C-alpha positions in Angstrom: -21.9 -1.6 19.9 -21.6 -5.1 18.3 -23.0 -3.8 15.0 -20.3 -1.1 15.0 -17.5 -3.6 15.7 -18.9 -5.9 12.9 -19.0 -3.0 10.5 -15.5 -2.0 11.3 -14.3 -5.6 10.8 -16.1 -5.9 7.5 -14.6 -2.6 6.4 -11.1 -3.7 7.3 -11.6 -7.0 5.5 -12.8 -5.2 2.4 -9.9 -2.9 2.5 -7.5 -5.8 2.7 -9.1 -7.5 -0.3 -8.8 -4.3 -2.2 -5.1 -4.1 -1.6 -4.7 -7.7 -2.8 -6.5 -6.8 -6.0 -4.3 -3.8 -6.4 -1.2 -5.9 -5.8 -2.4 -8.4 -8.4 -3.1 -5.7 -10.9 0.3 -4.1 -10.4 2.0 -7.4 -10.7 0.1 -8.3 -13.9 1.0 -5.0 -15.5 4.7 -5.4 -14.6 4.8 -9.0 -16.0 2.9 -8.0 -19.1 5.5 -5.3 -19.9 8.4 -7.8 -19.6 6.5 -10.4 -21.6 5.7 -7.9 -24.4 9.4 -6.9 -24.6 10.5 -10.5 -24.7 8.0 -11.2 -27.5 9.1 -8.2 -29.5 5.8 -6.4 -29.1 7.0 -2.8 -28.6 3.6 -1.3 -29.1 2.0 -3.3 -26.2 5.0 -2.6 -24.0 4.7 1.1 -24.6 1.0 1.1 -23.7 2.0 -0.3 -20.3 4.5 2.6 -19.6 3.7 5.8 -17.8 3.5 8.8 -20.2 6.6 10.4 -18.7 8.5 7.2 -19.1 7.5 7.0 -22.8 8.7 10.6 -23.3 12.0 10.0 -21.6 12.6 6.8 -23.5 11.9 8.4 -26.9 14.1 11.4 -26.1 17.0 9.3 -24.9 16.8 6.8 -27.8 15.8 9.4 -30.4 13.3 6.8 -31.7 9.7 6.0 -31.3 8.9 4.1 -28.0 7.8 0.9 -29.8 11.3 0.5 -31.3 13.3 2.0 -28.4 11.8 -0.2 -25.7 12.9 -3.3 -27.5 16.5 -2.1 -27.5 16.6 -1.7 -23.7 18.2 -4.2 -21.4 15.1 -5.5 -19.8 15.1 -9.1 -18.3 12.8 -11.8 -19.4 9.7 -12.2 -17.2 10.2 -14.4 -14.2 8.5 -15.1 -10.9 7.2 -12.2 -8.8 8.7 -12.4 -5.4 7.0 -9.5 -3.7 4.6 -6.6 -4.4 4.3 -3.5 -2.3 1.5 -1.0 -2.8 1.8 2.5 -1.3 -1.3 4.5 -2.2 -1.0 5.3 -5.9 2.5 3.7 -6.2 3.7 0.1 -6.4 6.9 -1.8 -6.4 7.0 -5.2 -8.1 10.1 -7.3 -7.2 10.8 -10.2 -9.7 13.6 -12.7 -9.2 15.8 -10.7 -11.7 14.7 -7.1 -11.4 12.3 -4.6 -9.8 9.7 -2.4 -11.5 8.0 0.7 -10.1 4.5 1.6 -11.1 1.9 4.3 -10.6 -1.9 4.4 -11.0 -3.2 6.4 -13.9 -6.8 6.8 -15.1 -6.5 3.7 -17.2 -4.9 1.6 -14.5 -1.3 0.7 -13.4 1.5 1.9 -15.6 5.2 1.2 -15.3 7.3 4.2 -14.3 10.6 2.4 -14.2 11.7 -1.1 -15.2 14.8 -3.2 -15.2 15.8 -1.7 -11.8 18.6 -3.1 -9.7 19.1 -2.2 -6.0 22.4 -0.5 -5.1 22.5 -0.7 -1.3 21.9 2.7 0.2 21.9 4.4 -3.2 18.9 4.8 -5.5 18.0 1.9 -7.8 19.7 1.8 -11.2 17.0 1.4 -13.9 17.2 0.5 -17.6 14.0 2.4 -18.3 12.7 5.3 -16.2 10.7 8.4 -16.6 11.4 12.1 -16.0 
């Protein structure tokens, strides 16, 4: 019985560590996106976006992603206040905005960025996918 309890505790601790790693990875991706935009590196910023977000951005701007993302009203990177991970989805809350991410085969990708809460209504986002 003691071995079973120890194994369950070890499993729970490992799961908790995994979530911390996932939170850190989501946070790093969100911050890298904002940093790339601030630095004028549209190609890097677009590699951090989800495919549907790239498509929607290019359609709405009628321009390639690398140019279009630099014209969006995204804030400069600032301190991460909170990260929530829900399975394959994450929310990264910065001091000035919120970003939503999803896991893809290559890792976390930003689905929506430059998002502002609007009370009971959905977030208003500067960049978002289909």
